[in-house]
C-alpha positions in Angstrom: 131.6 -50.7 -4.1 135.0 -50.9 -2.3 135.6 -54.2 -4.2 134.8 -52.0 -7.3 137.3 -49.3 -6.7 139.9 -51.4 -5.5 139.9 -53.3 -8.9 139.6 -50.0 -10.8 142.8 -48.8 -8.9 144.6 -52.3 -9.5 143.9 -52.1 -13.2 145.0 -48.4 -13.5 146.7 -46.6 -10.8 145.6 -43.1 -12.3 142.0 -43.8 -12.7 141.0 -41.5 -9.8 143.8 -38.9 -10.3 142.2 -35.8 -11.0 138.7 -36.7 -10.6 137.7 -33.5 -8.7 139.7 -31.4 -11.1 137.8 -29.4 -13.3 138.1 -29.8 -17.0 138.4 -26.9 -19.4 135.2 -25.6 -20.5 133.8 -26.4 -24.3 132.6 -23.4 -26.0 129.5 -24.5 -28.1 128.7 -22.4 -31.1 125.4 -22.0 -32.6 126.4 -23.8 -35.8 128.0 -27.0 -34.1 125.0 -29.2 -34.7 124.0 -27.8 -37.9 124.7 -30.0 -41.1 128.5 -29.2 -42.2 129.3 -29.2 -46.0 132.3 -31.7 -45.7 132.9 -34.8 -43.4 136.3 -33.1 -42.3 134.1 -30.3 -41.0 132.0 -32.8 -39.1 135.1 -34.6 -37.7 136.7 -31.5 -36.1 133.3 -30.2 -34.7 132.7 -33.3 -32.9 136.4 -33.6 -31.9 136.0 -30.2 -30.2 132.7 -30.6 -28.6 132.7 -34.1 -27.2 136.5 -34.5 -26.8 137.6 -31.2 -26.2 140.1 -31.2 -28.8 141.3 -27.7 -29.7 145.0 -28.4 -30.9 147.5 -31.3 -31.3 148.3 -31.5 -27.7 144.6 -32.1 -26.8 144.1 -34.5 -29.3 146.9 -36.8 -28.2 145.6 -36.5 -24.8 142.0 -37.5 -25.8 143.7 -40.3 -27.8 145.3 -41.8 -24.7 142.1 -41.3 -22.3 140.3 -43.3 -24.9 143.0 -46.1 -25.4 143.7 -46.1 -21.6 139.9 -46.8 -20.8 139.9 -50.1 -22.9 141.5 -52.3 -20.2 139.4 -51.0 -17.2 136.1 -51.5 -19.3 137.2 -54.8 -20.4 137.7 -55.9 -16.7 135.2 -53.8 -15.0 131.8 -54.4 -17.1 132.2 -58.3 -16.7 133.2 -58.2 -13.2 130.3 -56.0 -12.4 127.7 -58.3 -14.0 129.2 -61.4 -12.6 129.3 -59.8 -8.9 125.6 -58.8 -9.5 124.0 -61.5 -11.2 126.6 -64.3 -10.9 127.0 -64.7 -14.9 128.1 -62.4 -17.3 125.4 -63.4 -20.2 125.2 -61.8 -23.5 124.1 -58.5 -22.1 127.4 -58.2 -20.3 129.6 -59.1 -23.0 127.6 -57.0 -25.5 128.1 -54.1 -23.3 131.8 -54.6 -22.8 132.4 -54.9 -26.8 130.1 -51.9 -27.2 132.0 -49.6 -25.0 135.6 -51.2 -26.1 134.7 -50.4 -30.0 133.3 -47.1 -28.7 136.5 -46.1 -27.2 138.7 -47.4 -29.9 136.6 -45.8 -32.5 137.3 -42.5 -31.0 140.9 -42.9 -30.6 141.3 -44.2 -34.1 139.0 -41.1 -35.5 141.4 -38.6 -33.5 144.5 -40.1 -34.9 143.5 -39.9 -38.3 141.8 -36.0 -37.9 144.9 -34.3 -39.1 145.9 -36.9 -41.8 143.7 -35.7 -44.2 145.4 -37.8 -47.0 143.2 -40.8 -45.4 140.3 -38.6 -45.7 137.5 -39.4 -48.2 137.8 -37.4 -51.2 133.9 -37.8 -52.1 131.9 -35.1 -51.2 128.5 -35.7 -49.0 125.4 -36.0 -51.1 123.1 -35.7 -48.5 120.7 -37.8 -50.3 118.3 -40.7 -48.9 121.4 -43.1 -49.0 123.5 -40.9 -46.8 120.4 -40.8 -44.4 120.0 -44.4 -44.0 124.0 -45.0 -44.0 123.9 -42.6 -41.0 122.1 -45.3 -39.1 124.8 -47.9 -39.5 126.6 -47.5 -35.8 123.1 -47.3 -34.6 121.9 -50.7 -36.3 125.1 -52.3 -35.3 124.1 -51.8 -31.5 120.7 -52.2 -31.3 120.0 -54.6 -33.9 121.4 -57.3 -32.3 119.9 -56.2 -28.7 116.4 -55.9 -30.0 116.9 -59.2 -32.0 118.0 -60.9 -28.6 114.9 -59.6 -26.7 112.8 -60.9 -29.3 114.6 -64.1 -29.4 114.0 -64.4 -25.4 110.3 -63.4 -25.5 109.1 -65.0 -28.5 107.0 -68.1 -27.7 108.9 -71.2 -29.1 106.4 -73.7 -30.9 106.6 -75.7 -34.0 104.7 -73.0 -35.9 106.3 -70.0 -34.8 109.8 -70.4 -33.8 111.2 -69.9 -37.6 109.5 -66.4 -37.2 111.6 -65.7 -34.2 114.9 -66.7 -35.7 114.3 -65.0 -38.9 113.5 -61.6 -37.1 116.7 -62.2 -35.0 118.8 -62.8 -38.1 117.4 -59.8 -40.0 117.8 -57.3 -37.2 121.6 -58.8 -36.3 122.8 -59.5 -39.3 120.7 -58.0 -42.2 120.1 -54.5 -40.7 123.9 -53.5 -40.2 124.9 -55.4 -43.7 122.3 -53.0 -45.5 123.0 -49.8 -43.5 126.8 -50.5 -44.2 125.9 -50.6 -48.1 125.6 -46.8 -48.6 128.7 -46.3 -46.7 131.1 -48.1 -49.4 130.7 -45.3 -51.9 133.0 -42.8 -49.7 135.7 -45.3 -49.4 137.9 -44.0 -52.3 141.8 -43.6 -52.3 143.6 -43.7 -49.3 140.5 -43.7 -47.3 139.8 -47.1 -48.0 142.6 -48.6 -46.4 140.9 -47.2 -43.1 137.5 -47.1 -43.9 136.8 -50.5 -45.4 138.7 -52.5 -42.6 136.3 -50.9 -40.0 132.9 -51.0 -42.0 134.3 -55.1 -42.5 135.1 -55.5 -38.9 132.4 -53.7 -36.9 129.6 -55.0 -39.3 130.8 -58.4 -38.8 130.5 -58.1 -34.9 126.6 -57.8 -34.9 126.3 -60.5 -37.6 128.5 -62.9 -35.5 125.6 -62.8 -32.9 123.2 -64.2 -35.3 125.3 -67.0 -36.7 123.8 -69.8 -34.4 120.2 -68.5 -35.0 121.2 -68.5 -39.1 122.5 -72.1 -38.8 119.3 -73.1 -37.1 117.0 -71.4 -39.5 118.3 -73.5 -42.4 119.0 -76.7 -40.8 115.7 -76.9 -38.6 115.3 -78.6 -35.6 116.1 -82.2 -34.9 114.5 -84.8 -32.8 116.4 -85.9 -29.7 115.4 -88.0 -26.6 115.6 -86.2 -23.2 115.4 -87.9 -19.9 113.7 -86.7 -16.7 113.1 -88.2 -13.4 109.5 -88.0 -11.8 107.5 -89.3 -9.2 104.1 -90.6 -9.8 101.0 -89.7 -7.5 100.8 -92.7 -5.1 104.5 -93.8 -6.0 107.2 -93.9 -3.4 110.0 -94.2 -5.9 111.4 -91.9 -8.7 110.8 -93.2 -12.2 113.2 -92.2 -15.1 111.5 -91.5 -18.2 112.4 -90.8 -21.7 110.5 -88.5 -24.2 110.9 -87.0 -27.5 111.6 -83.2 -28.1 112.5 -80.8 -30.9 116.0 -79.3 -30.4 117.6 -76.7 -32.2 121.2 -77.6 -31.6 123.1 -74.5 -32.6 121.4 -72.3 -30.1 120.7 -74.9 -27.7 117.1 -74.2 -27.5 114.1 -76.8 -27.0 110.9 -76.0 -28.9 108.4 -78.5 -27.3 107.8 -82.2 -26.7 107.4 -84.1 -30.0 105.1 -86.9 -29.2 
């Protein structure tokens, strides 16, 4: 624990400043979480409720807080995973990327909040496509995670491996892509200069986690020769044996022995 705070202070010497200073209270209105008529009203309410933005000064302060949090997150989360488990792994890196993108999106949203010329001129329709698109960020986060869990728990056999790989590809790549499509109709005018790059980059993040699975799904397994050292009963020496196994090279997974 002491090492954690030492690294935190080394990264950002102001990290513990004001930790005991109470923040200004946020006043919640009865209709804060009710559906709004325009995206601008929704953005302004979220900025006030979740970041305490009430004027330009508080908005600039919230932007600085989110941007200054990226470096500590990038260093501390991998550090914690490596200190606890001896490896960072996909969960550690995924969690790091998630919080980095979260802080960056908040900062970008607050930066463009008063710049109405970059807001979408298309009015919310509230139809079933909007309801699907509302889960885009959720799909980008939990799609790869659920796909990874399935990938780890699914038994890899010659008759079932392609189902596991197909499901992971659908959850990590297909779901974010499908959920992003309804949002494209709001990328009009100057808003497209911001919306399209964000949609593209953030959607490609979960898609990138499934590239190896997609490649193995299309190419299939190969047969490779694997060596092992065994000691037969009654034998006093180790014997080196060679066996054939089905191997998925892009994800480095073994299915089972091929006799």
